NULUM-59621 format. One line per 3 residues: number of its first residue (from 1); their letters; for each residue x, y, z of C-alpha. Coordinates in Angstrom, 3 decimals, padded with zeros to 6 digits. Example, Ala and Ser with C-alpha at 12.3 -4.5 7.8 and 13.67 -1.06 7.14 Angstrom:
BEGIN
1) AS) 012.300,-004.500,007.800 ~ 013.670,-001.060,007.140;
***
This chain:
BEGIN
1) MTE) 019.596,-071.098,048.977 ~ 021.720,-074.044,050.054 ~ 021.821,-075.053,053.712;
4) KER) 025.311,-073.519,053.934 ~ 024.114,-070.246,052.409 ~ 021.213,-070.173,054.846;
7) MLS) 023.599,-070.901,057.733 ~ 026.000,-068.099,056.806 ~ 023.162,-065.601,056.321;
10) GKL) 021.666,-066.148,059.792 ~ 018.583,-068.028,058.584 ~ 017.258,-071.315,059.939;
13) YKA) 019.079,-074.287,058.447 ~ 019.657,-078.007,059.017 ~ 023.196,-079.112,059.800;
16) DDP) 022.466,-082.630,058.507 ~ 023.378,-081.641,054.949 ~ 026.020,-083.278,052.716;
19) ELR) 027.989,-080.056,052.161 ~ 027.953,-079.176,055.860 ~ 028.788,-082.757,056.875;
22) AGD) 031.816,-082.604,054.540 ~ 032.971,-079.406,056.255 ~ 032.486,-081.060,059.627;
25) MRK) 034.514,-084.097,058.557 ~ 037.312,-081.841,057.270 ~ 037.385,-080.052,060.622;
28) WKL) 037.299,-083.321,062.543 ~ 040.335,-084.722,060.707 ~ 042.345,-081.509,061.054;
31) TQR) 041.582,-080.989,064.746 ~ 042.408,-084.628,065.500 ~ 045.861,-084.115,063.940;
34) LNQ) 046.242,-080.739,065.613 ~ 045.383,-081.913,069.103 ~ 047.754,-084.890,068.884;
37) TTD) 050.870,-083.272,067.426 ~ 053.769,-082.082,069.572 ~ 055.430,-080.257,066.661;
40) VEE) 054.848,-076.492,066.815 ~ 055.413,-075.878,063.113 ~ 053.085,-078.723,062.130;
43) ARA) 050.429,-077.238,064.435 ~ 050.850,-073.785,062.857 ~ 050.470,-075.300,059.390;
46) IYR) 047.291,-077.121,060.440 ~ 045.827,-073.895,061.875 ~ 046.523,-072.139,058.562;
49) ELL) 044.743,-074.940,056.700 ~ 041.851,-075.153,059.180 ~ 040.946,-071.498,059.685;
52) GSI) 039.501,-069.009,057.194 ~ 042.557,-066.822,057.829 ~ 045.035,-066.048,060.588;
55) GEG) 047.675,-063.333,060.709 ~ 051.315,-063.292,061.721 ~ 052.744,-064.049,065.141;
58) FWI) 049.974,-066.310,066.436 ~ 049.726,-069.297,068.720 ~ 046.700,-071.326,069.824;
61) QPP) 047.550,-073.767,072.580 ~ 046.013,-077.181,071.873 ~ 043.528,-078.609,072.488;
64) FYC) 041.423,-076.422,070.211 ~ 037.892,-077.142,068.991 ~ 035.617,-075.575,066.375;
67) DYG) 032.590,-076.357,064.205 ~ 034.107,-075.742,060.759 ~ 037.154,-073.503,061.185;
70) SNI) 036.681,-071.992,057.733 ~ 034.458,-069.201,059.111 ~ 037.082,-067.965,061.611;
73) YIG) 039.141,-064.907,060.605 ~ 041.895,-063.783,062.981 ~ 044.353,-060.876,062.786;
76) DHF) 048.010,-060.596,063.815 ~ 049.533,-061.435,067.206 ~ 046.719,-063.666,068.457;
79) YAN) 047.091,-065.978,071.429 ~ 044.596,-068.476,072.821 ~ 045.372,-070.627,075.844;
82) YGC) 044.286,-074.243,076.445 ~ 040.799,-075.459,075.613 ~ 039.547,-072.687,073.337;
85) VIL) 036.228,-073.510,071.646 ~ 034.943,-071.502,068.661 ~ 031.629,-072.641,067.181;
88) DPA) 031.619,-070.980,063.783 ~ 028.543,-071.727,061.672 ~ 028.511,-067.919,061.354;
91) EVT) 031.616,-065.796,060.867 ~ 033.912,-065.056,063.791 ~ 036.136,-062.047,063.120;
94) IGD) 038.940,-061.243,065.579 ~ 041.308,-058.261,065.327 ~ 045.012,-057.851,066.142;
97) HVF) 046.638,-058.356,069.556 ~ 043.837,-060.423,071.065 ~ 044.578,-062.706,074.031;
100) LAP) 042.244,-065.465,075.226 ~ 042.782,-067.106,078.605 ~ 042.095,-070.842,079.143;
103) RVS) 038.724,-072.283,078.144 ~ 037.300,-069.207,076.450 ~ 034.258,-070.192,074.381;
106) IYT) 032.964,-068.241,071.381 ~ 029.565,-069.449,070.199 ~ 027.875,-068.181,067.031;
109) ATH) 025.599,-071.255,067.037 ~ 022.150,-071.082,068.616 ~ 018.728,-072.703,068.531;
112) PID) 015.091,-071.537,068.355 ~ 013.327,-070.941,071.658 ~ 010.213,-072.724,070.350;
115) AEV) 010.567,-076.429,071.186 ~ 008.655,-077.698,068.156 ~ 010.912,-075.837,065.719;
118) RNA) 014.010,-076.790,067.704 ~ 012.966,-080.453,067.755 ~ 012.688,-080.323,063.954;
121) ELE) 016.517,-079.933,064.091 ~ 016.438,-076.393,062.750 ~ 019.131,-074.080,064.052;
124) YAL) 020.724,-070.754,063.191 ~ 023.868,-068.730,063.870 ~ 024.784,-065.072,064.357;
127) PIR) 028.249,-063.597,063.678 ~ 030.636,-062.495,066.421 ~ 033.136,-059.667,066.052;
130) IGS) 035.999,-059.023,068.467 ~ 038.097,-055.897,067.946 ~ 041.838,-055.357,068.424;
133) SVW) 043.784,-055.205,071.699 ~ 041.255,-057.324,073.595 ~ 041.968,-059.590,076.557;
136) IGG) 039.301,-062.141,077.505 ~ 039.604,-063.917,080.868 ~ 039.356,-067.630,081.534;
139) NAV) 036.061,-069.489,081.120 ~ 034.368,-066.483,079.505 ~ 031.573,-067.225,077.033;
142) ICP) 030.907,-064.943,074.063 ~ 027.316,-065.457,072.860 ~ 025.870,-065.314,069.317;
145) GVT) 025.640,-061.913,067.636 ~ 027.943,-060.080,070.063 ~ 030.396,-057.361,069.017;
148) IGD) 033.279,-056.470,071.351 ~ 035.069,-053.204,070.586 ~ 038.797,-052.371,070.645;
151) NVV) 040.904,-052.097,073.809 ~ 038.552,-054.151,075.995 ~ 039.147,-056.403,079.000;
154) IGA) 036.520,-059.087,079.707 ~ 036.699,-060.590,083.193 ~ 037.076,-064.308,083.868;
157) GSV) 033.850,-066.285,083.953 ~ 031.844,-063.619,082.124 ~ 028.898,-064.482,079.890;
160) VTH) 028.837,-061.810,077.186 ~ 025.269,-061.557,075.878 ~ 025.353,-057.966,074.554;
163) DIP) 027.794,-055.720,072.697 ~ 030.693,-054.245,074.698 ~ 031.981,-050.798,073.605;
166) SGA) 035.633,-049.963,073.007 ~ 037.832,-048.915,075.908 ~ 035.967,-050.799,078.640;
169) VAA) 036.555,-053.241,081.462 ~ 033.515,-055.551,081.591 ~ 032.624,-058.610,083.643;
172) GNP) 029.788,-060.652,085.087 ~ 026.889,-062.882,084.128 ~ 025.419,-061.252,082.187;
175) CKV) 028.555,-059.272,081.351 ~ 028.294,-055.507,081.767 ~ 030.688,-052.577,081.628;
178) LRN) 032.298,-051.907,085.017 ~ 034.357,-048.897,084.000 ~ 036.272,-047.249,081.175;
181) ITS) 039.993,-047.738,080.647 ~ 041.533,-044.353,081.472 ~ 044.710,-042.376,080.857;
184) ADR) 045.651,-043.135,084.487 ~ 045.567,-046.849,083.629 ~ 047.818,-046.271,080.628;
187) ERW) 050.274,-044.149,082.641 ~ 050.462,-046.707,085.464 ~ 051.169,-049.653,083.189;
190) RRS) 053.597,-047.750,080.966 ~ 055.599,-046.731,084.067 ~ 055.704,-050.407,085.063;
193) ADE) 056.841,-051.365,081.556 ~ 059.553,-048.674,081.626 ~ 060.759,-049.998,084.994;
196) YLA) 060.881,-053.514,083.545 ~ 062.935,-052.372,080.545 ~ 065.312,-050.389,082.770;
199) DRG) 065.778,-053.413,085.042 ~ 066.600,-055.595,082.031 ~ 069.110,-052.957,080.807;
***
């Protein structure tokens, strides 16, 4: 297996590899352009070139940082606020209608606990999956190997070390489920939305 194949399969690999360095250089050039432009359409075009895929109706507020970009797959109607960091030596898959507050960090990259192996510059990565209709609060960290279900709210400052099921409000360090999202929540917020629409005529 190549170092890239090992990386994408969750095995130990060395990042100091010509193929991986080329991917890093590609990312570096694209993110430099991205984080300096003030043209929205140019930024959108760079995101489409940088990322593995991204759906319709998206915006990622620069600055944005990633490891490769090519292992990030995002659905429709995605929004990320300032300072988003996605380390993607493993795949990051994000569904539709996902909102990230400022400085959300998504890390697939990790290192061995054993110092001798770590000092040999071996590392590994585990994929992250985020479902649809998810809102993640500011400064939250999503750790390697985590899956977040659909219709989830993650509180600001959370460190998500384990999977979060669909339909939950979760927060904390380590992040844990606080409660389920209920029909009463839906009714309350839909009444508020109806009032907003009526007010706007």
